[in-house]
N, C-alpha and C positions, 0 to 999 in steps of 0.2 A: 537330433532324434539319433535313436539308433538304427545301425545296418541291417537291410533284409539277409536274411542264412535260409538258405537252402538244406531240404530234407531229402531224404531217399526216393521219394514220391512224388512226380514228376509233374510243376504246377501247382504243388504245395513251397509256400515259405512262410517265413514266422520273422522276428523282431521281437526281442528282449526288452523285458522292462528295466530300467537302468537300476532301481533299488527293493523293488518290492518281488519276493519270493512266492515261489510255491512250490513245495516242499524243499526241499533242499537247492535247488534248480532258481533260478529268476524266471519269473511268471512270462510265458510267450502268449505272444500273439499273431494269431495266424490268419494268413489271405490264399486265395486258391486264384490261379491266371489260366485263362481257357482264350481258345481263338472261335468267334462266332461271326457268322457274316463276310469273315474277312478281317475282323478287324480282333484286336486283342482288348479282351477285357480280364477287371481284377476288382473282387470281390470282397471284402474283410468278413471274415466267419466271428474272431471274438478269442476271447482268453484263455489259455487252458486252465485258470483257476475258475473258468465259466463250466470246465469240462470238455474244451478240446483237445483235441492231438493231433498227431497227424497224419494217424490211421483216418480218424471220423473224420479230417479234411479231405483228406482223397478220398473216402466215400460218397462223400457231399460232391464233390468235383464227376466223378465215375457219374450219379445220378443225373447230375448236369448233361452230361456227356449223352446220354443215352436219353434223352430229352430231345437234344439236339439232333440224334439219329432218325427217333419213331417219329418224332412230331409230337409226343405226348409228355403231357404235364407243363410244367416251366422252362423257361430256355435260361433263365438269369434267377440269382438271387433275388435279386428286386422285381422281377415280375412273379417270382414265388411268393412273398411277402403281401405282393400286393393282393395274391389270389385267397393267402390267408385273411388279409383283411376284410374283403368284402366277402368270404365265407362269414366268418367272426362277426359280422355287423347286420348279414342277414340272419344268424344266428339269434340274436339281438332280438333283431327286429320282430322275426317268429315266436321267441318267446313271450316278447309284448304281447302279441297278437291273442297268443294263447291265455294270458292272463286277464287279459279285458275282455277274451268272449265270455271269460268265465267269472267276469265284474257283475253286479248288480247295479245301479243309478244309485241305488242308495250309499251305497260306499263311495261313488264318487262324489255324491252330494253332500257327504259327512266331510270329503278332504276339501270341498271347496267352501263349504261354511263355516268352516273353522278358521279361512282365509279372509273371509267376506265380515266376518266379526272383528279382524285386524284392519281390513280396508276401511270400510265400511261403516257410517254412523248409524246407533242403536235402531234409531226409527228403520231407517233400510232392511239393515237384517231382521230385524223383529217380523216386520212384514213379510220378511223371504219365506221365514222360518214357519211363519201361520198359512202363509199360501201354499207352502210343501207339506206342511203335514195334514192340512183340508181337503186339498185341490189336487197336487200330483203326485204322494208319494200313494196312494188310494190303487191306482192307475198303471203307474211306472214302478215305483219303487223296487219289485222283486224282479223285474225284467232286465235282462242282462244289457249293460248298456249298449252292445253294437247292435242290439236288436232294436230300439226305441225306435217306431216311424213314425210320419208323419198320422198313419190310423189312429194310433194311440193319444196324439195330440188333439189329433179333430174329436176324441170322444169327449179330452177336458174340458173342450170348448163347449160342446153340447149340453154337457152336466152342471159346468155353470152359468151357462145360458139359461137352462132350463131353471135354473133353483135364481133366475133373473136377476144373479147377477150385473155388473155392468160392464160394457166393452172393455173402460179402462183395467177393470180388474182381471180380467178376461186375459190382456196386454201382457199385464202385468205376470201373470201364471207363465204364460210362455215366455214372456223374455227372461223370466230366473231361469227354466230350461234351456235357453240358449245360452246364458250365461256359465250353466254346469259343460253346456259341451265346448264351449269357449277354453275353459279353465283347463279340460281335460286336453284341449288342443297344446294349447301355450304348454302344458308341461309334460308334451311327448309318451300321453296316453294315450290320446286316441288319435287317428288320423281316418278319415274320412267327408262324409257329410253332414253339416248338423241337420237335423231334419225339420227343424223348427222354420229351414229358408222355404222349406216346401209346404210349409203351411200359410193361408190367408190371414192376415192377423189381421186384429175388428180395427176398424176405424172408429177413432172418438175423437173429442176436440175437448182438451182436459182444463183449457184456460179460463183462469176464474174471472169472471166479467165483474162481480159486485166491490167496489174498496168506500171507503169511509168516507164522508162528506170530513170538514171539520169540525163540525159542533157533534154528529157523531164520534168522532173520535175523543175530543172534551169528556163528554158524556161518559165514553167506554173508562176513561183514567181516574177520570173522579169514582167511579164505582171501583175501580182498582185498587185506588190507593185506599179506598176505606177498607178491603177486605183483602187484600195480599199488596205489601210495600215489594216486596220482592217481582210478583207478577207487572206490579206498576210499571217497576223501575226496567224490565224486559218491554215490558211491548213500548215504551217510550221510546227508547233507545232502534226499535223495530219500525216504528213511523216514522220517524224521522234521519234513521242512518240505514235502513233497508235490507239489515240484514238477513240469513239465514239462523231459525233458531240455532242447528247446531253451530254456528260461527260465533253467535252469542254466548252459549254456553262455553264456549271453549277459551274466551279472553282471558287473556290476563292481565295483571297491571302494569308488565312492562309493555303492553301494546296501546297503554291510554299516555298520550303526551299534551298536558297538561299546555308547556312553553309552546306549542305548535299548533293546538288546537285540534288535533287528529287521530281519531280512531285507529288502528290497526287489527285489519281479518284476515288470520294468517290459515287456518283450518278451513278453507273454504273447500266449498263443491266443487268446482273448476280446477284448484289446487292452486290460483291462482292469489298474489297479496293485492289487499285492497288497503288505502289510505285514504278515508274520507273525513271531510272537516266534520266535527261536531255545533250542534245548536247548542242558542245560549241556554236552552233546559235541559237540555243532555249536557252537558257541562257542568249543570250546576245541581244535576240527580249525582253524576258523577265523585264531583267533588264532598260530597256530602256522605257517599258509601267508602271513601276512598278513609274517612276516617277509622273504621275498621277493615284494617287487611289482616286478618287474621288466616286467611288462603290466599294464595298465588290468581286465584280464582277471580274475576271479576262481580261475577253471578254463580259463587257454589249452592251446591244441595247443603242440608243440613249436616250433614257430616262431614263438608268442606271439599267433599269430590265435584266431579264435574255431572253437570246434571244431563242427564238423558233423556228428558221430553217436558215439552210445558206441561207446569202446574195442573190441575184439573180446573183451580181457581179461574183459570182463562175459562172455559169451557162452561162454567156454572154461571160465570158474570153473565156471558151473553144468550143463556139459557135464559135469565130472569127478566134481561132486555127482551126477550121476545125479539130478537132479530130473526132467526130463521124457523119462527114457527109457520107450520102449514108450507114450505119450503121443499121441494123434492131438488133438485137441481143441485147438485155442490157445489158447481158452479157460483153458484147464487148463493152459498150458503158465507156466515161472517165466520172461519177458523182464523189460527191464529197465522197461519201465512198469507192470511190477506189483508194484514199489517206491511207486509212489503209489497203489496202488488198497490196498494195505500199510496205508500212514500212515490214509485213509481210514478203514480197517476196523477198525485198532486205535483209532482217536478215537471213533468209533460205538459198540461196545463198550466204552470206558471211559464212557458214558454221555452223551456231547459231543453236542448237540440237533443236529438235522440242517443246520439254517439255518446253526450254526457253521459246521460239516463244510461247507458248499456255500461261503461265503465262504472258509474256508482254502483249497478246495483251485482258488479259481475260476471254479466252477461257474456258465455263463450261468442254468440253469434249474434250477430247486429239483428237477426230474423228475430230473436228472443223478443226484442226491445223493440221490433215494429208494430207488435198487437197493440199499443199504448200510443201509435198516432192518431188514431181518429180524435183522441182527446187535444190536440195540440188544436191553440186557439183560433179558429180562421186558416188554417195555414196554407187551403188551398187557395182561397180566395187572396192574400199575401202574395201567393205566387205567383198568380194571374195580376194582379195589379201591380207587381215588381216587371213582369215580360210589358203591361202595358205603358209603363214609364220608359223603360230602354225603348223600345217602338213608337215610341208619340213624333216624333222627329221624324220618323221616315215614312215613305208613300209605300204604298201596296208594291211590290215587285213588278217589273214591266213596265209600267205608268208613270209619266212623266208629270200627267195632269194634263197634258196639252193633247188634244183629240189625237187618237193613231191609227192609222193605217193598215185597216184589213184587209188582206191579200186574201182573196176567196180563191175558193177550189173552182178548179174545172168540173166539169160533171163528167163521172167516173173517175175523179182522182180519189183517192183514199190517202 
């Protein structure tokens, strides 16, 4: 390493670069030396090629010494840099706050929605778009993002309630607003309290009650087979393997393992991969479809691409069968998701443990599967009988079968 050389300015020295030149001379690296609180300090400044000279280094040293005498300003270069970094960060923060203060909810929504289209299934983001245009945008679309309050959201709740929308739909709309605020927070756009957290969410239980009996399922499949073979095949795998519609639409032939008798669901709602054994009927159906592999997808749309939603043939078939006639409770209506619910119900009724059903369906929490517990065959009765059997050889605790001596309490004792 090159040796340090001193300048005519006290406390300023430099060393030369071994090869690089600045002008006709070798480039020089300057530093300053000073005493602070009885200790020697040396701090680097930079190269002559960066604009430093003996004179500018001396002026920098003079500024530090003045600060040490007066107590005003940074006492070291490191302290000054830290102060500049803090000031710069505060300036950036202030600029962001000013930008967001003049940004409407609409602008942030557009950014969120673009991301939602890439991250979520078609049905999810399409529902969000509908809710936004119909119920959210008219009330807060042009409101500055930081000015959206619980008052605005309560107004949305009231309007939706007055329009006789279900608590689930109202909750969904508020959830969309919350997700927009979460997006803004995660991307450093917004810092503050999410106004949705200050609003009481409507309570609702959207757990499906209706499931198909085995005979109903066969009727449905027979009618679908006649009206739409594709819809029949999709319904069959939903009934026998319990996937969501989106998981079925994403299946490729690489996900089908005929040798092991497994189907792999990859693009799942919870991002977990599931390997599910296929039944004989599902296997036969897949083998039939495998004869035509014009698309990598198992159930492509007419153009060979990924389906976005269940065919209307399913809805028409349910209407023809009259299963939803006169039913107002959406939990009792037969929809495509009813087939997944039916699969779970059949498994539990057959005595399959709830944890196994959880893994089969891809539930994230066991609490989601516990809704089927009441369908387990005499589960509580079996548990009681098991306890009776375990304890049948034991007598009541503390009693040996012989007469026990009872020790009485004297009057006044407790």
